[in-house]
MARTOR-242406 format. One line per 8 residues: number of its first residue (from 1); their letters; for each residue z, y, x of N, C-alpha, C, O, CB. Coordinates in pm, whole numbers, plus 50000, padded with zeros to 5 digits. Glycine has a CB too. Layout:
! residues N
NUM	A	Z,Y,X,Z,Y,X,Z,Y,X,Z,Y,X,Z,Y,X  ...
END
This chain:
! residues 123
1	MITLAAVL	53520,50415,46614,53471,50279,46613,53369,50256,46725,53372,50155,46795,53411,50247,46478  53279,50354,46740,53178,50342,46845,53244,50352,46982,53204,50283,47076,53070,50451,46829  53344,50437,46993,53414,50451,47120,53484,50321,47158,53482,50280,47274,53517,50566,47113  53544,50256,47061,53612,50129,47085,53512,50023,47131,53540,49946,47223,53685,50082,46959  53396,50019,47068,53292,49922,47106,53243,49950,47248,53221,49857,47326,53174,49926,47007  53226,50078,47283,53181,50114,47418,53285,50075,47522,53250,50025,47629,53152,50264,47426  53412,50098,47492,53519,50064,47585,53525,49912,47604,53538,49864,47716,53656,50118,47536  53516,49837,47495,53518,49691,47505,53397,49639,47584,53411,49546,47663,53519,49630,47364
9	LAVGAVVY	53282,49698,47564,53163,49658,47638,53180,49688,47787,53143,49606,47871,53039,49730,47584  53236,49803,47820,53258,49839,47961,53361,49746,48025,53341,49700,48137,53304,49986,47972  53468,49718,47955,53570,49628,48008,53512,49489,48026,53539,49423,48126,53694,49624,47914  53432,49443,47931,53368,49312,47942,53275,49304,48062,53271,49202,48130,53291,49280,47815  53200,49412,48088,53109,49414,48203,53187,49407,48333,53147,49337,48426,53021,49539,48201  53299,49480,48341,53380,49478,48463,53442,49340,48484,53441,49288,48595,53490,49587,48456  53495,49282,48378,53557,49148,48389,53452,49046,48431,53479,48962,48516,53623,49106,48255  53333,49053,48373,53227,48959,48409,53187,48976,48555,53169,48877,48626,53104,48980,48318
17	ALAVRPAD	53174,49101,48601,53136,49125,48741,53242,49074,48837,53209,49020,48942,53111,49274,48765  53368,49089,48802,53476,49043,48889,53494,48891,48883,53549,48832,48975,53607,49111,48852  53448,48828,48774,53465,48685,48758,53366,48605,48843,53388,48486,48866,53450,48647,48613  53258,48667,48888,53160,48596,48970,53218,48579,49109,53251,48676,49177,53024,48673,48975  53230,48455,49150,53287,48425,49281,53175,48409,49383,53063,48371,49347,53374,48296,49276  53202,48439,49509,53098,48420,49612,53048,48276,49618,52933,48252,49655,53152,48461,49748  53132,48181,49583,53090,48041,49586,52987,48012,49478,52908,47919,49491,53212,47948,49569  52986,48092,49371,52891,48072,49261,52753,48128,49293,52655,48091,49228,52944,48135,49135
25	VAAPAPVP	52745,48215,49390,52618,48279,49424,52550,48198,49533,52612,48163,49633,52639,48426,49469  52423,48170,49513,52347,48092,49612,52326,48175,49738,52306,48296,49731,52211,48045,49554  52330,48107,49850,52307,48176,49978,52159,48214,49987,52073,48138,49942,52349,48085,50099  52129,48328,50044,51988,48368,50057,51915,48273,50151,51972,48222,50248,51977,48513,50107  51789,48253,50121,51708,48165,50206,51690,48230,50343,51666,48350,50352,51569,48135,50141  51702,48151,50449,51686,48211,50582,51541,48255,50604,51446,48185,50568,51728,48111,50692  51527,48371,50662,51395,48425,50692,51359,48380,50833,51431,48409,50928,51393,48581,50680  51247,48309,50846,51210,48263,50980,51177,48382,51070,51112,48477,51028,51091,48166,50974
33	ARTPQQER	51223,48374,51192,51197,48482,51287,51050,48480,51328,50991,48373,51347,51288,48470,51413  50992,48599,51340,50852,48608,51379,50844,48652,51524,50926,48730,51573,50775,48705,51288  50744,48600,51590,50722,48637,51729,50659,48776,51735,50606,48823,51634,50631,48532,51800  50664,48841,51850,50597,48971,51863,50447,48962,51831,50389,49056,51777,50616,49026,52004  50386,48849,51865,50244,48832,51835,50222,48829,51683,50127,48891,51633,50190,48702,51899  50307,48759,51610,50296,48754,51465,50320,48891,51403,50255,48929,51306,50393,48651,51408  50416,48965,51460,50442,49101,51411,50320,49190,51429,50283,49266,51339,50563,49162,51484  50256,49180,51546,50138,49262,51573,50022,49223,51483,49949,49310,51434,50096,49249,51720
41	LAALEEGL	50004,49092,51459,49898,49047,51368,49921,49101,51227,49828,49144,51160,49891,48895,51366  50046,49097,51183,50078,49149,51049,50049,49298,51042,49998,49347,50942,50226,49120,51014  50082,49370,51149,50056,49515,51151,49906,49542,51150,49860,49636,51084,50122,49579,51275  49829,49462,51222,49684,49480,51223,49623,49449,51087,49532,49519,51042,49620,49392,51330  49671,49345,51021,49620,49312,50888,49648,49426,50790,49562,49463,50711,49683,49181,50837  49768,49480,50796,49802,49593,50710,49717,49715,50745,49674,49789,50657,49951,49627,50721  49694,49735,50874,49611,49846,50917,49469,49834,50867,49408,49934,50830,49610,49856,51067  49414,49711,50865,49279,49692,50812,49273,49724,50663,49177,49784,50615,49233,49548,50836
49	RDLEFEFR	49378,49684,50589,49380,49717,50446,49387,49869,50426,49318,49923,50340,49500,49649,50377  49470,49936,50504,49481,50081,50494,49350,50149,50532,49309,50247,50468,49595,50132,50582  49286,50098,50635,49159,50155,50681,49054,50145,50571,48982,50242,50545,49111,50083,50807  49045,50029,50508,48947,50012,50401,48979,50103,50283,48888,50160,50222,48942,49866,50355  49106,50116,50250,49147,50204,50140,49106,50348,50168,49050,50415,50080,49299,50195,50118  49134,50396,50287,49099,50535,50321,48948,50555,50325,48899,50662,50291,49161,50574,50455  48874,50452,50368,48729,50463,50368,48676,50473,50226,48586,50552,50197,48666,50344,50441  48731,50391,50138,48687,50396,49998,48720,50529,49931,48648,50573,49841,48751,50282,49918
57	LGKLSEAD	48827,50593,49975,48861,50725,49920,48771,50834,49975,48767,50945,49922,49006,50758,49951  48698,50802,50081,48609,50901,50139,48672,50982,50250,48618,51086,50288,48559,50992,50033  48785,50938,50302,48854,51011,50408,48796,50981,50546,48821,51055,50641,49001,50978,50407  48717,50872,50557,48659,50832,50685,48508,50824,50672,48456,50786,50567,48716,50697,50733  48438,50861,50778,48293,50844,50778,48261,50697,50806,48347,50621,50850,48226,50936,50885  48138,50659,50779,48094,50521,50802,48110,50483,50949,48155,50373,50981,47947,50502,50757  48073,50575,51039,48081,50547,51182,48226,50527,51227,48256,50433,51300,48015,50660,51263  48315,50616,51183,48456,50603,51220,48516,50473,51164,48592,50405,51232,48536,50724,51169
65	YQKTRQEM	48479,50441,51041,48530,50320,50978,48486,50196,51057,48568,50111,51089,48481,50310,50832  48357,50188,51088,48305,50071,51160,48367,50059,51299,48403,49949,51342,48152,50079,51171  48379,50172,51369,48434,50170,51505,48580,50122,51504,48618,50036,51583,48424,50309,51569  48659,50179,51415,48801,50142,51409,48818,49998,51364,48903,49927,51417,48876,50236,51314  48738,49955,51268,48747,49817,51220,48713,49719,51331,48781,49618,51348,48654,49796,51099  48608,49748,51407,48570,49659,51517,48680,49650,51622,48707,49542,51674,48440,49707,51581  48744,49763,51653,48853,49762,51751,48970,49677,51702,49028,49600,51778,48901,49906,51779  49003,49691,51575,49115,49615,51520,49081,49466,51514,49166,49383,51544,49152,49667,51379
73	EREMAELG	48959,49432,51476,48919,49292,51470,48915,49231,51611,48950,49114,51629,48782,49278,51403  48872,49309,51710,48870,49260,51847,49013,49229,51894,49037,49127,51957,48804,49364,51941  49107,49319,51862,49245,49296,51902,49303,49174,51830,49380,49098,51890,49331,49420,51873  49267,49154,51705,49314,49036,51633,49257,48910,51696,49327,48809,51708,49274,49044,51484  49132,48915,51738,49071,48798,51802,49140,48768,51935,49159,48652,51970,48921,48821,51825  49177,48872,52008,49249,48852,52135,49385,48788,52112,49434,48713,52196,49265,48985,52208  49446,48819,51999,49577,48762,51967,49565,48620,51912,49666,48553,51891,49649,48850,51867  49444,48575,51889,49425,48436,51848,49399,48414,51702,49407,48301,51656,49542,48359,51886
81	KRPEEAPP	49370,48517,51627,49342,48498,51486,49211,48566,51452,49188,48681,51487,49456,48552,51398  49128,48494,51383,49002,48553,51337,49031,48635,51213,49100,48587,51123,48894,48445,51309  48980,48756,51205,48998,48833,51082,48922,48769,50967,48822,48700,50988,48952,48979,51102  48968,48793,50848,48900,48737,50732,48760,48796,50725,48740,48916,50741,48979,48767,50601  48664,48709,50701,48526,48753,50693,48505,48815,50555,48493,48745,50455,48426,48636,50718  48500,48943,50551,48475,49015,50427,48366,49117,50453,48367,49182,50557,48605,49082,50373  48275,49132,50361,48171,49232,50383,48232,49371,50380,48325,49396,50304,48059,49219,50277  48181,49460,50461,48235,49595,50459,48210,49659,50323,48107,49633,50261,48175,49681,50571
89	PAAPDAGT	48302,49741,50277,48283,49803,50146,48168,49902,50151,48133,49955,50256,48411,49873,50101  48110,49924,50037,47998,50018,50028,48047,50159,50057,48161,50195,50028,47932,50011,49889  47960,50236,50115,47995,50375,50147,48020,50451,50018,47951,50430,49918,47883,50444,50230  48119,50539,50020,48146,50615,49897,48030,50707,49866,47981,50779,49953,48276,50696,49911  47987,50704,49742,47880,50794,49703,47940,50927,49660,48052,50933,49609,47794,50733,49589  47863,51032,49682,47913,51164,49649,47918,51178,49498,47814,51191,49433,47824,51276,49712  48037,51174,49442,48051,51183,49297,48121,51310,49256,48077,51377,49163,48126,51064,49244  48227,51344,49323,48305,51463,49289,48326,51543,49417,48360,51487,49522,48441,51425,49222
97	VCLRCGAR	48306,51672,49407,48322,51757,49525,48416,51873,49489,48410,51928,49379,48184,51810,49575  48500,51908,49583,48591,52020,49564,48518,52148,49603,48460,52158,49711,48722,52002,49649  48521,52245,49514,48453,52371,49542,48527,52455,49646,48467,52541,49710,48439,52451,49414  48655,52429,49663,48735,52509,49756,48728,52455,49899,48696,52530,49992,48880,52513,49709  48757,52323,49917,48764,52271,50054,48646,52180,50090,48631,52144,50206,48892,52195,50072  48563,52143,49992,48445,52062,50020,48472,51913,50029,48381,51838,50065,48383,52107,50145  48592,51867,49999,48624,51724,50005,48543,51651,49898,48525,51701,49787,48776,51698,49985  48496,51532,49933,48416,51452,49840,48492,51324,49807,48556,51263,49893,48276,51419,49901
105	FAAPLRFC	48483,51283,49679,48549,51163,49631,48451,51084,49546,48375,51141,49468,48676,51198,49551  48454,50951,49561,48363,50866,49485,48402,50861,49337,48315,50863,49250,48362,50724,49544  48530,50855,49311,48577,50849,49172,48591,50989,49116,48626,51082,49189,48712,50773,49164  48565,51005,48988,48583,51137,48929,48732,51171,48922,48812,51092,48872,48519,51142,48789  48767,51288,48971,48904,51334,48971,48913,51467,48897,48816,51542,48892,48957,51349,49115  49029,51494,48842,49048,51623,48776,49090,51729,48877,49057,51846,48863,49151,51613,48665  49166,51685,48980,49213,51778,49081,49187,51721,49219,49188,51599,49237,49363,51809,49063  49164,51807,49316,49133,51765,49453,49256,51699,49515,49367,51749,49502,49087,51885,49538
113	GECGQPMQ	49234,51587,49582,49342,51517,49651,49381,51584,49781,49485,51551,49838,49302,51376,49678  49300,51677,49829,49329,51748,49954,49399,51881,49930,49502,51910,49990,49200,51770,50031  49342,51963,49840,49397,52099,49823,49454,52125,49684,49522,52226,49664,49291,52202,49852  49429,52035,49587,49489,52050,49455,49410,52133,49356,49455,52153,49243,49621,52108,49468  49294,52183,49395,49214,52265,49304,49143,52179,49199,49122,52060,49223,49111,52347,49384  49107,52237,49083,49029,52161,48984,48895,52118,49043,48834,52191,49122,49006,52246,48856  48850,52000,49005,48727,51943,49059,48612,51957,48961,48633,51974,48841,48748,51796,49095  48489,51949,49014,48369,51946,48931,48279,51836,48981,48274,51809,49101,48294,52083,48932
121	RET	48209,51770,48888,48117,51662,48925,47991,51721,48987,47942,51826,48943,48081,51575,48802  47940,51651,49090,47813,51690,49150,47701,51644,49060,47711,51541,48993,47797,51633,49292  47596,51717,49061,47479,51678,48980,47368,51631,49069,47262,51593,49020,47430,51793,48892
END
């Protein structure tokens, strides 16, 4: 009985899939073409988000973060777009340190994101 129900369900799914005609499906909306300048601006915006993320994780020093951010914002300004005015994120405070590799993370972690060893909180 269960086998019969499964076969009927499978046959119904195949018939339904074959019954859909291309005319019944809406055409996808056209994607407007972007200029190389727009592509570069989008890449810079994504790069700024990635830069801030890595800084918050503690992978970048304050000096490296500020230098790279200024370079990216300068390039965005040259391309004709002002970067969003957002205050720089606070520097990560030393919260968790890896005893093996010395990596520091602001958030408490159970295992090191660099080498995988168990972590301990700094006091």
